[in-house]
N, C-alpha and C positions, 0 to 999 in steps of 0.2 A: 283704772277709773277715768271717766270721762266727764267733762264739764261742758259738753255740747248742748246748747239750746237753740232749737230751730223752730220756727212757726210750723204747725201742723199743715197749714195751707200749702207751705212750700215743700215740706218734707214728705208729705203723704202720711196719713193715718197708718200705723203699723199693721193693723188687720187688713186695710186695703192693699197695702204694699204686698203683704203675704198672699193675698188672693190673686194679684196680677202675676207675681213671681211663680206661684205654684201652678198657674195656668201655662206659663211658659216652660216650666220644668216637668210638667206631667205628674204633679203630686196632688193628690186629693185633699181638700181643705175641710171637709164637712165635719170632721172630728177634731179640728184644731183646738187646743186647749192652752190658754196662757200659762207658762211657767214662771216667767220673771220679766218684769218691766224695768229695765235699767237703760244704760247706754245702748246695750244690744237687748232687743226684745225677743224673748225666747218662747216658742210654741212646741208643744208635744203634738205630732201628727199621727195619723193612722199608719200602720205598717212598720212601726218601729223606727220612725224618722223624727228628728228634732230639727226645727227651723230656727235660725237666728237672723233677726232683722237688724242690720247695721245702721249706724247714724248716716245721714245724708252725706254723700260725697266720699264715703269710706271704702270704696271699691278696692284700691290697693291694699289696704289693711286687711280686708276680708280675703283677698287673693293670697296674701302671705299666710293667713291662718291655715288655708287649705294646703298651701306649699309646706308649711311647717309640720302639719299632721302627717302628710305622706312621707316626708323625709325622715321625721322621727321614727315612724313605724318601720321603714326600711332599715333604719339603724338599730332596730331591736328594742326601742323604747316603747313601753305600753302607753298608749296615748289614744284619746277620743278620735274616732275615725270619721273621715268625711265619706259620704255616699259616693261611691265610684262611677255610677252610671248616669250622673247628672253633670252636665257642664256648669262649672262653679267659678265665681259666684253668680247668681241670677240677679240681674239689676232691674229694679222697678221704681219709677218716680225717684230717681237719683240715690236710692237706698239699696245696697246689696243684700241679697239673702244668701246665706250658706245653709247646707243641708248635712246633717250629721246622723250617724248610726246611734240609736238610743242605747244608753248603758243599762245593764240590769240594776236592780236595787242595789244601792251602795251606801257607804258612810264616808265621812271625812277621814283622812289618814291620821294616824297617831304621829306624835313628834318623830319617833324612830322610823315610821314608814315614809314620811316626808323626807327625812334626812338621807335614807337609803335611795329614794327616787332621785333626789337632787345630785347625789353622788354619782349615779349612773349617767345621768344627763351631762354633768359637768366633765366627765371623762371622755366624752365624744370628741374626736378631732374637729376643729372648726372647718367647715366645708368651703371649697372654692365655689362650688355651684350646689344648691342654690345659694346666693349671696344674701345673708340675713343682714337686716340693718343694725347699726350700733344702738344699743338701748340708751335713751336719754331720760334720766330720772326727773329732768325738770321740764319735760314736754308739757305744754298746757298750763303750767303753774301761774305764769304772769297774768295770762288772760283770766284765770279763775279768780285770782286776787284782785285784779283790776274791776271785775264785774260783780264782786262780792259786796253788794250794798247793805247786806245784812249787818256788816261790820262798820265801825266807825272809820273815818279816814286815818286816824292815829293808828289804829289796829292794822289797816291795810298798808300804811307806810311801813309799819314795823315788819309786817310779813314780807314786803318787797325787799327791805334791807336784809332780812334773814335769808331770803332765796338767793340774793346776790352773794352773800357771805359763803353760804353752803355751795353754791355753784363754783366759787373760786377755790374753796378747800377740796371739793370733789375732783376738780380737774387736776390739782397738784398731787392729790393722794393716789388717783387711779392711773396716772400716766404710765407708770412702771409695772402695774399689776398685771398679771397673766389675764388673758381674755379667753373666754370659752362660750359655748352656746349656752344661754341662760333662758329661764322661763320668763322672768321679768315681773311676774306677780305671784310669786310662790308663797302660798299659805296653805293651811291644812284643808281648807274648803276647795282649793284647786287641784288637789291630788286626793282621789277617792279610791276606795277599795271595795270591790263587789262583795256583797254579803254572802254570795254563794261559793266564794272562794276565788283566789287569784291575787295578783300583786297589785301594787298601787298603779293608778291610771292618771296621766296628766290631762287636765281640762283647761279650758279658757286660754287659747294660745294667742291672744290678741298682742301680747308684748314680747313674744319669742324673739330673740336677737343675740347679738354678740355683746359681751360686757364682762366685768369682773364678778366672780362667782359670789363675792360678798353681797351683791344686790339682791340675789336670791335667797341668802341665808338671814338677811337682816329682819325680815317681818316676824319670823318666829322668835328670834333672838330678843327683839324689842318686847314681845309678849312676856318674856321671861324677866328682862331687866327693868322694864318701866311700867308694866301693868300687873305684874305678879299673877299672870294667867297660867303659869306652868310651875310645877314643883321642880325642886333641884334635880330629882331623879329623872323627870320627864325631858329636862333640858339636856342633862348628860347623855340620855338615850338618843337624843337627836345628834349631839356631837359625835358620839360613838358611831352611829350608823352612817353618818356622812363620811367618816374615816378619821376622826380625832381632832378635826380643826375646830377650835373654839374662837369665833371671830371677836369675842369680847377682849380677847388678848391683843387684837391688832390696834395700832394707834389711831387708825381712821375710823373705828367703830362708831364713836359718838357722832361724827359727821353723817354718816350713812343712816344711822338711827333717827336723827333729826330730820333728814330728808324724807324718810319714809313717813314720819309722823306729820310733817308739813303737807305731804301729799294726801294723807287721810283727812287732814283738816280742810284742805281745799276741795275735796270731794264733797263733804258735808256743806261747805260753803256754797256750792253750787246748787244744793237743794234748799238753802235757807230762804231764798226769795219766795217760795210758795209754802213753806213749812215752818210754823212758829217753833215747833220742837227742834227742827234742825238749827234754826237761828239761836236758840238757847244753848244747844250743844256746841255750835261753832265758837261762840263766845267763851264757853267753858275750855274748850281745846286751846284757844289762843292764850287764855289765862295760864294754862299748864305750860305752854311752850315758852310763855314770858316769864316763867320761874315764880308765878304768884301762887302756885299749888304744888305742894311737895309730891314726889313720887312715893309709892306707886299710884298712878292715876287710874280713874274708872271712866271710860268713854262708852257711851251708848252706841250700839251698833246701827248703822243704816245701809 
């Protein structure tokens, strides 16, 4: 999740950026259809190609996505594939555009399928080359909180203190944890299964890096413990498919769970400047984090 907010005049309208980049890459734009307008703006193109227009200045991150896709595929992991015959990323008006092979019709992974996919990913040896970055769960958090004028200064001060406490706890907890290649934003929507058959495929490689396996396991686990979105059997299937490790038994679980929930809150805080619904939701989420609302929580999706 990203909280980048840049003037369209400076960053370039995504459709204009796409047109310029497509001209450089030799990709036709006549049938380009918007799929998703987020931190990355995604378009379906003709010929089975998907284009992702990244935020301004994010060329290094875009290059790492391409690198991660090719390395994971070579390592035997089913992953969204970058188009091979285009020099990537293509930069236009400070924004990188990456080009991907469109997936067939697909669905989100089940908890068991997600667990199995993460088990295969985490079993890979950490490579010397390419050199993946160390995943930082706190990246961008302070900036999001400071810029979150939809909240009172009291709430923002409380969130700053929470982020600092969690950062200190995380540093202590993970110093001795084994490191592996992690997805960095692993949830059921970022691992999909083709409806025509085949195994789970990893998507959205923006946060692939090196870190503790627990950071990949925590999102689904929080859905179970704090939001009651999973049944006991679904969660157990996730644990079993991963290899039997239930991270709720780890003493550091609550710290990582709260970090993930704080990131989800900060994401909506970034949207609250222009969305009254997001402003209401972020205040609700802060009330949950502050202990004013008992679990299980209900948070609206954004």
